[in-house]
Backbone as a printed PyTorch tensor [residue, N CA C, xyz], in Angstrom:
tensor([[[ 16.8470,  13.0800,   0.3990],
         [ 16.6890,  14.5300,   0.3430],
         [ 17.4560,  15.0650,  -0.8670]],

        [[ 16.8170,  15.9420,  -1.6510],
         [ 17.5400,  16.5130,  -2.7790],
         [ 18.7870,  17.2530,  -2.3010]],

        [[ 19.8100,  17.2280,  -3.1430],
         [ 21.0720,  17.8790,  -2.7950],
         [ 20.9350,  19.3910,  -2.8910]],

        [[ 21.9190,  20.0880,  -2.3350],
         [ 21.9110,  21.5470,  -2.4390],
         [ 22.0100,  21.9540,  -3.9090]],

        [[ 22.6820,  21.1220,  -4.7140],
         [ 22.7570,  21.3920,  -6.1530],
         [ 21.3690,  21.3010,  -6.7810]],

        [[ 20.5570,  20.3370,  -6.3340],
         [ 19.1990,  20.2100,  -6.8560],
         [ 18.3870,  21.4480,  -6.5270]],

        [[ 18.5300,  21.9670,  -5.2950],
         [ 17.8220,  23.1880,  -4.9240],
         [ 18.3160,  24.3660,  -5.7600]],

        [[ 19.6070,  24.4190,  -6.0520],
         [ 20.1480,  25.4880,  -6.8920],
         [ 19.5830,  25.3860,  -8.2990]],

        [[ 19.5150,  24.1690,  -8.8560],
         [ 18.9380,  23.9810, -10.1780],
         [ 17.4780,  24.4200, -10.1960]],

        [[ 16.7710,  24.1090,  -9.1090],
         [ 15.3710,  24.5020,  -8.9810],
         [ 15.2550,  26.0190,  -9.0960]],

        [[ 16.1300,  26.7400,  -8.4340],
         [ 16.0980,  28.1950,  -8.4630],
         [ 16.3870,  28.7210,  -9.8670]],

        [[ 17.1910,  27.9920, -10.6360],
         [ 17.5300,  28.4030, -11.9970],
         [ 16.4770,  28.0000, -13.0120]],

        [[ 15.4740,  27.2430, -12.6000],
         [ 14.3940,  26.8950, -13.4940],
         [ 14.5160,  25.5400, -14.1600]],

        [[ 15.5790,  24.7940, -13.9240],
         [ 15.6810,  23.4680, -14.5140],
         [ 14.9490,  22.4660, -13.6210]],

        [[ 14.7220,  21.2890, -14.1490],
         [ 14.0130,  20.2610, -13.3900],
         [ 14.8800,  19.8250, -12.2270]],

        [[ 14.4110,  20.0480, -11.0450],
         [ 15.2070,  19.7760,  -9.8420],
         [ 15.4390,  18.2910,  -9.6240]],

        [[ 14.5880,  17.4410, -10.1840],
         [ 14.7300,  16.0000,  -9.9810],
         [ 15.3010,  15.3110, -11.2310]],

        [[ 16.1380,  16.0260, -11.9750],
         [ 16.7190,  15.4960, -13.2110],
         [ 17.4900,  14.1990, -12.9810]],

        [[ 18.0280,  14.0160, -11.7930],
         [ 18.7780,  12.7870, -11.4960],
         [ 17.8740,  11.6760, -10.9530]],

        [[ 16.5760,  11.9320, -10.9180],
         [ 15.6240,  10.9280, -10.4570],
         [ 15.2500,  11.1190,  -9.0040]],

        [[ 14.2780,  10.3300,  -8.5840],
         [ 13.7890,  10.3910,  -7.2060],
         [ 13.6400,   8.9850,  -6.6450]],

        [[ 13.9580,   8.8510,  -5.3720],
         [ 13.7870,   7.5730,  -4.6870],
         [ 12.3620,   7.4430,  -4.1760]],

        [[ 11.7580,   6.3010,  -4.4560],
         [ 10.4290,   6.0110,  -3.9080],
         [ 10.1720,   4.5170,  -3.9880]],

        [[  9.5900,   3.9960,  -2.9230],
         [  9.0600,   2.6420,  -2.9170],
         [  7.7870,   2.6530,  -2.0920]],

        [[  6.7470,   2.0420,  -2.6120],
         [  5.4870,   1.9880,  -1.8740],
         [  5.6270,   0.9850,  -0.7330]],

        [[  5.3520,   1.4510,   0.4720],
         [  5.4230,   0.5790,   1.6450],
         [  4.0460,   0.0210,   2.0070]],

        [[  3.0430,   0.4230,   1.2150],
         [  1.6430,   0.0380,   1.4520],
         [  1.1690,   0.4330,   2.8530]],

        [[  1.6310,   1.5820,   3.3020],
         [  1.2090,   2.1010,   4.6130],
         [ -0.2070,   2.6690,   4.5590]],

        [[ -0.6770,   2.9870,   3.3730],
         [ -2.0260,   3.5060,   3.1110],
         [ -2.2570,   4.9300,   3.6060]],

        [[ -1.2090,   5.6390,   3.9570],
         [ -1.3930,   7.0260,   4.3950],
         [ -1.8940,   7.9170,   3.2640]],

        [[ -1.5790,   7.5550,   2.0230],
         [ -2.0480,   8.3410,   0.8850],
         [ -3.5500,   8.1460,   0.6560]],

        [[ -4.1360,   7.1570,   1.3090],
         [ -5.5550,   6.8330,   1.1610],
         [ -6.3840,   7.3380,   2.3290]],

        [[ -5.7360,   7.9960,   3.2560],
         [ -6.4290,   8.4190,   4.4640],
         [ -6.0850,   9.8610,   4.7840]],

        [[ -6.7800,  10.3740,   5.7610],
         [ -6.4680,  11.7140,   6.2180],
         [ -7.5180,  12.7210,   5.8490]],

        [[ -7.0930,  13.9590,   5.6230],
         [ -8.0590,  15.0240,   5.3650],
         [ -8.9050,  14.7310,   4.1310]],

        [[-10.1250,  15.2560,   4.0940],
         [-10.9810,  15.0490,   2.9160],
         [-10.3100,  15.5460,   1.6400]],

        [[-10.6790,  14.9330,   0.5480],
         [-10.1450,  15.3020,  -0.7490],
         [-10.9320,  14.6180,  -1.8410]],

        [[-10.3020,  14.4390,  -2.9690],
         [-10.9750,  13.8480,  -4.1210],
         [-10.0820,  12.7930,  -4.7520]],

        [[-10.6870,  11.6870,  -5.1360],
         [-10.0300,  10.6930,  -5.9790],
         [-10.8530,  10.6720,  -7.2580]],

        [[-10.3710,  11.4130,  -8.2430],
         [-11.0930,  11.5470,  -9.5040],
         [-11.0490,  10.2380, -10.2680]],

        [[-12.1890,   9.8620, -10.8460],
         [-12.2730,   8.6250, -11.6040],
         [-12.9590,   8.8700, -12.9410]],

        [[-12.5310,   8.1080, -13.9340],
         [-13.1260,   8.1680, -15.2660],
         [-14.1390,   7.0380, -15.4080]],

        [[-14.9930,   7.1010, -16.4220],
         [-15.9260,   5.9950, -16.6550],
         [-15.2130,   4.6500, -16.8630]],

        [[-14.0900,   4.6600, -17.5370],
         [-13.3360,   3.4220, -17.7350],
         [-12.8460,   2.8670, -16.4030]],

        [[-12.3510,   3.7290, -15.5430],
         [-11.8710,   3.2830, -14.2360],
         [-13.0060,   2.7400, -13.3750]],

        [[-14.1480,   3.4180, -13.3970],
         [-15.2620,   2.9200, -12.5880],
         [-15.7640,   1.5890, -13.1340]],

        [[-15.7480,   1.4230, -14.4480],
         [-16.1650,   0.1480, -15.0430],
         [-15.2130,  -0.9770, -14.6340]],

        [[-13.9270,  -0.6970, -14.6290],
         [-12.9400,  -1.7030, -14.1990],
         [-13.1440,  -2.1010, -12.7390]],

        [[-13.3570,  -1.1050, -11.8910],
         [-13.5550,  -1.3990, -10.4710],
         [-14.8700,  -2.1510, -10.2460]],

        [[-15.9150,  -1.7750, -10.9740],
         [-17.1980,  -2.4770, -10.8590],
         [-17.0360,  -3.9410, -11.2590]],

        [[-16.3830,  -4.1870, -12.3840],
         [-16.1590,  -5.5660, -12.8310],
         [-15.3360,  -6.3400, -11.8070]],

        [[-14.3160,  -5.7040, -11.2550],
         [-13.4700,  -6.3320, -10.2500],
         [-14.2950,  -6.7430,  -9.0230]],

        [[-15.2340,  -5.8950,  -8.6540],
         [-16.0820,  -6.1730,  -7.4910],
         [-17.2860,  -7.0510,  -7.8230]],

        [[-17.5060,  -7.2980,  -9.1190],
         [-18.6110,  -8.1530,  -9.5410],
         [-19.9740,  -7.4910,  -9.4320]],

        [[-20.0160,  -6.1760,  -9.6560],
         [-21.2830,  -5.4500,  -9.6190],
         [-21.4290,  -4.6490, -10.9060]],

        [[-22.6340,  -4.1380, -11.1480],
         [-22.8680,  -3.3440, -12.3540],
         [-22.2470,  -1.9560, -12.2000]],

        [[-22.0490,  -1.2990, -13.3310],
         [-21.5210,   0.0670, -13.3170],
         [-22.4570,   0.9880, -12.5360]],

        [[-23.7700,   0.7980, -12.7270],
         [-24.7520,   1.6330, -12.0260],
         [-24.6680,   1.4260, -10.5140]],

        [[-24.5570,   0.1770, -10.0940],
         [-24.4170,  -0.1000,  -8.6600],
         [-23.1470,   0.5350,  -8.1110]],

        [[-22.0750,   0.3990,  -8.8620],
         [-20.8040,   0.9850,  -8.4200],
         [-20.9600,   2.4880,  -8.2150]],

        [[-21.5690,   3.1470,  -9.1860],
         [-21.7690,   4.5900,  -9.0890],
         [-22.5830,   4.9820,  -7.8660]],

        [[-23.6420,   4.2440,  -7.6010],
         [-24.4960,   4.5480,  -6.4460],
         [-23.7640,   4.3190,  -5.1290]],

        [[-23.0310,   3.2320,  -5.0420],
         [-22.3920,   2.8560,  -3.7870],
         [-21.0920,   3.6150,  -3.4960]],

        [[-20.3250,   3.8880,  -4.5300],
         [-18.9490,   4.3250,  -4.2970],
         [-18.5470,   5.6720,  -4.9010]],

        [[-19.4490,   6.3270,  -5.6280],
         [-19.0720,   7.5730,  -6.3040],
         [-19.9290,   8.7450,  -5.8620]],

        [[-19.3660,   9.9320,  -6.0620],
         [-20.0870,  11.1760,  -5.7950],
         [-19.7100,  12.1780,  -6.8710]],

        [[-20.6260,  13.0630,  -7.1730],
         [-20.3520,  14.1410,  -8.1140],
         [-19.7070,  15.2920,  -7.3650]],

        [[-18.6660,  15.8550,  -7.9530],
         [-17.9710,  16.9850,  -7.3410],
         [-17.3010,  17.8140,  -8.4330]],

        [[-17.5680,  19.0880,  -8.4300],
         [-16.9070,  19.9940,  -9.3590],
         [-17.0390,  19.5370, -10.8120]],

        [[-18.2240,  19.0900, -11.1790],
         [-18.5280,  18.6320, -12.5400],
         [-17.7320,  17.3870, -12.9370]],

        [[-17.2270,  16.6680, -11.9550],
         [-16.4860,  15.4330, -12.1760],
         [-17.0250,  14.3750, -11.2350]],

        [[-16.4290,  13.2040, -11.2900],
         [-16.8200,  12.1100, -10.4020],
         [-15.6220,  11.7370,  -9.5340]],

        [[-15.8750,  11.5730,  -8.2470],
         [-14.8410,  11.1970,  -7.2870],
         [-15.3320,   9.9960,  -6.4950]],

        [[-14.3980,   9.2130,  -6.0040],
         [-14.7720,   8.1420,  -5.0800],
         [-15.2570,   8.7720,  -3.7820]],

        [[-16.1730,   8.1130,  -3.1420],
         [-16.6560,   8.5820,  -1.8440],
         [-15.5770,   8.3750,  -0.7940]],

        [[-15.7680,   9.0800,   0.3080],
         [-14.8760,   8.9470,   1.4540],
         [-15.7120,   8.6260,   2.6900]],

        [[-15.0560,   8.0850,   3.6550],
         [-15.6990,   7.9010,   4.9600],
         [-15.7010,   9.2490,   5.6820]],

        [[-16.4150,   9.3360,   6.7760],
         [-16.5340,  10.5910,   7.5280],
         [-15.1710,  11.1470,   7.9610]],

        [[-14.1940,  10.2710,   8.1900],
         [-12.8710,  10.7210,   8.6290],
         [-11.9470,  11.1040,   7.4690]],

        [[-12.4270,  11.0380,   6.2430],
         [-11.6310,  11.3900,   5.0680],
         [-10.9740,  10.2170,   4.3790]],

        [[-11.0190,   9.0250,   4.9740],
         [-10.4220,   7.8380,   4.3560],
         [-11.1750,   7.4540,   3.0890]],

        [[-10.4530,   6.9460,   2.1220],
         [-11.0640,   6.4300,   0.8930],
         [-12.0360,   5.3100,   1.2410]],

        [[-13.1260,   5.2580,   0.5190],
         [-14.1500,   4.2290,   0.7390],
         [-13.5880,   2.8170,   0.5720]],

        [[-12.5110,   2.6740,  -0.1810],
         [-11.9290,   1.3480,  -0.4260],
         [-10.7670,   0.9980,   0.5040]],

        [[-10.4390,   1.8780,   1.4260],
         [ -9.3720,   1.5750,   2.3710],
         [ -9.8930,   0.6290,   3.4440]],

        [[ -9.3010,  -0.5330,   3.5040],
         [ -9.6740,  -1.5610,   4.4700],
         [ -8.4740,  -1.8070,   5.3880]],

        [[ -8.6720,  -2.4910,   6.5080],
         [ -7.5370,  -2.7590,   7.4060],
         [ -6.3640,  -3.4610,   6.7060]],

        [[ -6.6490,  -4.2900,   5.7200],
         [ -5.5950,  -5.0070,   5.0100],
         [ -5.0710,  -4.2400,   3.7960]],

        [[ -5.5990,  -3.0470,   3.5440],
         [ -5.1460,  -2.2430,   2.4160],
         [ -6.2800,  -1.8970,   1.4800]],

        [[ -5.9440,  -1.5770,   0.2580],
         [ -6.9200,  -1.1470,  -0.7420],
         [ -7.7080,  -2.3410,  -1.2750]],

        [[ -9.0260,  -2.2300,  -1.2060],
         [ -9.9030,  -3.3110,  -1.6670],
         [ -9.9050,  -3.4500,  -3.1870]],

        [[ -9.4630,  -2.4190,  -3.9040],
         [ -9.4460,  -2.4640,  -5.3710],
         [ -8.0360,  -2.1940,  -5.9080]],

        [[ -7.0220,  -2.5480,  -5.1410],
         [ -5.6410,  -2.2110,  -5.4720],
         [ -5.2720,  -2.5830,  -6.9090]],

        [[ -5.6540,  -3.7670,  -7.3580],
         [ -5.2570,  -4.2180,  -8.7010],
         [ -5.8530,  -3.3750,  -9.8190]],

        [[ -6.9540,  -2.6790,  -9.5430],
         [ -7.6190,  -1.8610, -10.5620],
         [ -7.8260,  -0.4230, -10.0640]],

        [[ -7.0020,   0.0240,  -9.1460],
         [ -7.1460,   1.3610,  -8.5710],
         [ -7.0000,   2.4250,  -9.6570]],

        [[ -7.6130,   3.5790,  -9.4380],
         [ -7.5670,   4.6670, -10.4330],
         [ -6.1470,   5.1660, -10.6800]],

        [[ -5.9650,   5.8120, -11.8130],
         [ -4.6410,   6.3160, -12.1760],
         [ -4.1400,   7.3350, -11.1530]],

        [[ -5.0320,   8.0980, -10.5560],
         [ -4.6020,   9.0550,  -9.5320],
         [ -3.8730,   8.3280,  -8.4080]],

        [[ -4.3620,   7.1610,  -8.0590],
         [ -3.7280,   6.3700,  -7.0000],
         [ -2.4420,   5.7200,  -7.4960]],

        [[ -2.4620,   5.2330,  -8.7420],
         [ -1.2840,   4.5530,  -9.2910],
         [ -0.1060,   5.4890,  -9.5220]],

        [[ -0.3870,   6.7760,  -9.7080],
         [  0.6960,   7.7110, -10.0030],
         [  1.2740,   8.3860,  -8.7570]],

        [[  0.6750,   8.1530,  -7.6070],
         [  1.2160,   8.7340,  -6.3740],
         [  2.5940,   8.1350,  -6.1100]],

        [[  3.5640,   8.9060,  -5.7280],
         [  3.5710,  10.2990,  -5.2840],
         [  3.9660,  11.2990,  -6.3630]],

        [[  3.9770,  10.8600,  -7.6130],
         [  4.4880,  11.7070,  -8.6960],
         [  3.4040,  12.6300,  -9.2420]],

        [[  2.7710,  13.3580,  -8.3430],
         [  1.7440,  14.3360,  -8.6970],
         [  2.4120,  15.6990,  -8.8520]],

        [[  1.8590,  16.5610,  -9.6970],
         [  2.4650,  17.8830,  -9.9190],
         [  2.7500,  18.6560,  -8.6310]],

        [[  1.8370,  18.6230,  -7.6750],
         [  2.0650,  19.3840,  -6.4400],
         [  3.2250,  18.8310,  -5.6220]],

        [[  3.5200,  17.5400,  -5.7620],
         [  4.6520,  16.9460,  -5.0460],
         [  5.9640,  17.1520,  -5.7800]],

        [[  5.8870,  17.3740,  -7.0890],
         [  7.0810,  17.5660,  -7.9150],
         [  7.4080,  19.0310,  -8.1450]],

        [[  6.6000,  19.9110,  -7.5970],
         [  6.7680,  21.3480,  -7.8050],
         [  8.1610,  21.8220,  -7.4020]],

        [[  8.6670,  21.2540,  -6.3060],
         [  9.9810,  21.6840,  -5.8320],
         [ 10.5750,  20.6050,  -4.9320]],

        [[ 11.8570,  20.7150,  -4.7010],
         [ 12.5090,  19.8100,  -3.7630],
         [ 11.9120,  19.9270,  -2.3760]],

        [[ 11.5070,  21.1290,  -2.0210],
         [ 10.8850,  21.3290,  -0.7150],
         [  9.5350,  20.6270,  -0.6320]],

        [[  8.7740,  20.6490,  -1.7150],
         [  7.4870,  19.9350,  -1.7360],
         [  7.7100,  18.4370,  -1.5590]],

        [[  8.7080,  17.9200,  -2.2570],
         [  9.0350,  16.4920,  -2.1520],
         [  9.4820,  16.1450,  -0.7300]],

        [[ 10.3250,  16.9840,  -0.1640],
         [ 10.7910,  16.7580,   1.2050],
         [  9.6240,  16.7990,   2.1960]],

        [[  8.6960,  17.7150,   1.9960],
         [  7.5490,  17.8290,   2.9020],
         [  6.6910,  16.5700,   2.8480]],

        [[  6.6240,  15.9350,   1.6820],
         [  5.8460,  14.7080,   1.5290],
         [  6.4150,  13.5700,   2.3770]],

        [[  7.7110,  13.6090,   2.6390],
         [  8.3470,  12.5580,   3.4480],
         [  7.7200,  12.4270,   4.8300]],

        [[  7.2090,  13.5140,   5.3700],
         [  6.5900,  13.4710,   6.6950],
         [  5.3200,  12.6180,   6.6910]],

        [[  4.6930,  12.5150,   5.5440],
         [  3.4460,  11.7500,   5.4380],
         [  3.6490,  10.3760,   4.8130]],

        [[  4.6110,  10.2490,   3.9250],
         [  4.8060,   9.0090,   3.1690],
         [  6.1820,   8.4120,   3.4530]],

        [[  6.2310,   7.2690,   4.1420],
         [  7.5280,   6.6780,   4.4840],
         [  8.2900,   6.0960,   3.2920]],

        [[  7.6590,   5.9850,   2.1310],
         [  8.3370,   5.4550,   0.9520],
         [  9.1030,   6.4950,   0.1620]],

        [[  8.8350,   7.7720,   0.4250],
         [  9.5250,   8.8580,  -0.2790],
         [ 10.9590,   8.9500,   0.2440]],

        [[ 11.8970,   8.9470,  -0.7020],
         [ 13.3070,   9.0180,  -0.3350],
         [ 13.9330,   7.6620,  -0.0600]],

        [[ 13.2010,   6.5850,  -0.3350],
         [ 13.6990,   5.2240,  -0.0900],
         [ 13.4610,   4.3610,  -1.3280]],

        [[ 14.2260,   3.2870,  -1.4210],
         [ 13.9710,   2.2760,  -2.4450],
         [ 14.5080,   2.6180,  -3.8120]],

        [[ 13.7410,   2.2800,  -4.8030],
         [ 14.1270,   2.3920,  -6.2110],
         [ 14.2550,   3.8430,  -6.6490]],

        [[ 15.2640,   4.0990,  -7.4860],
         [ 15.3750,   5.4080,  -8.1140],
         [ 14.5250,   5.4110,  -9.3700]],

        [[ 13.5880,   6.3400,  -9.4230],
         [ 12.7620,   6.5350, -10.6100],
         [ 13.4250,   7.6310, -11.4370]],

        [[ 13.7680,   7.3170, -12.6710],
         [ 14.4720,   8.2670, -13.5350],
         [ 13.5340,   9.3980, -13.9600]],

        [[ 14.1340,  10.4690, -14.4470],
         [ 13.3630,  11.5880, -14.9670],
         [ 12.4040,  11.1050, -16.0530]],

        [[ 12.8890,  10.2650, -16.9860],
         [ 12.0320,   9.7510, -18.0530],
         [ 10.8420,   8.9770, -17.4900]],

        [[ 11.0980,   8.1440, -16.4910],
         [ 10.0260,   7.3590, -15.8780],
         [  9.0100,   8.2790, -15.1900]],

        [[  9.4770,   9.2640, -14.4690],
         [  8.5840,  10.2060, -13.7940],
         [  7.7460,  10.9640, -14.8180]],

        [[  8.3650,  11.3660, -15.9120],
         [  7.6210,  12.0820, -16.9610],
         [  6.5720,  11.1880, -17.6120]],

        [[  6.8870,   9.9140, -17.8070],
         [  5.8920,   8.9680, -18.3540],
         [  4.7210,   8.8090, -17.3840]],

        [[  5.0320,   8.7010, -16.0980],
         [  3.9840,   8.5580, -15.0920],
         [  3.0890,   9.7880, -15.0740]],

        [[  3.6840,  10.9610, -15.0370],
         [  2.8770,  12.1790, -14.9620],
         [  2.1250,  12.4410, -16.2560]],

        [[  2.6790,  12.0650, -17.4040],
         [  1.9700,  12.2210, -18.6760],
         [  0.7610,  11.2980, -18.6990]],

        [[  0.8860,  10.1120, -18.1560],
         [ -0.2480,   9.1860, -18.0890],
         [ -1.3440,   9.7390, -17.2200]],

        [[ -0.9750,  10.4260, -16.1600],
         [ -1.9660,  11.0260, -15.2770],
         [ -2.7460,  12.1040, -15.9950]],

        [[ -2.0720,  12.9350, -16.7690],
         [ -2.7400,  14.0400, -17.4590],
         [ -3.6150,  13.5540, -18.6110]],

        [[ -3.2740,  12.4210, -19.2240],
         [ -4.0070,  11.9690, -20.3990],
         [ -5.2730,  11.1930, -20.0560]],

        [[ -5.5050,  10.9390, -18.8040],
         [ -6.6870,  10.1590, -18.4220],
         [ -7.8090,  11.0400, -17.9840]]])
């Protein structure tokens, strides 16, 4: 949990997570399930996943993608789970999209210490494990925006 000093810094406008954030992926797959949403993918990402699965780009698009908001997203099951979420985990983990690779360091989760704390209720890896430095978090989020 961020310190009271971190919350004070947040109120003053400085980066509240300047000292870094604890996170380790527990592979619980909660970030891949739940309410409906979007997993935005680029042509390069879909090509990588298609090659990984041993199918053509066109087949991949037909089977696993949908158009939404003038972009392309992975399909979901009726319950909101990602189409690639399997009982043993992500079927395309090694080539998963950048949106998946950058979780939990998304802008909405980094907006405030309270946002980060709220994420703990859904993600057991938040607040545990390795400390990710401010520089590392900025590199991760910059990679997300550039794709």
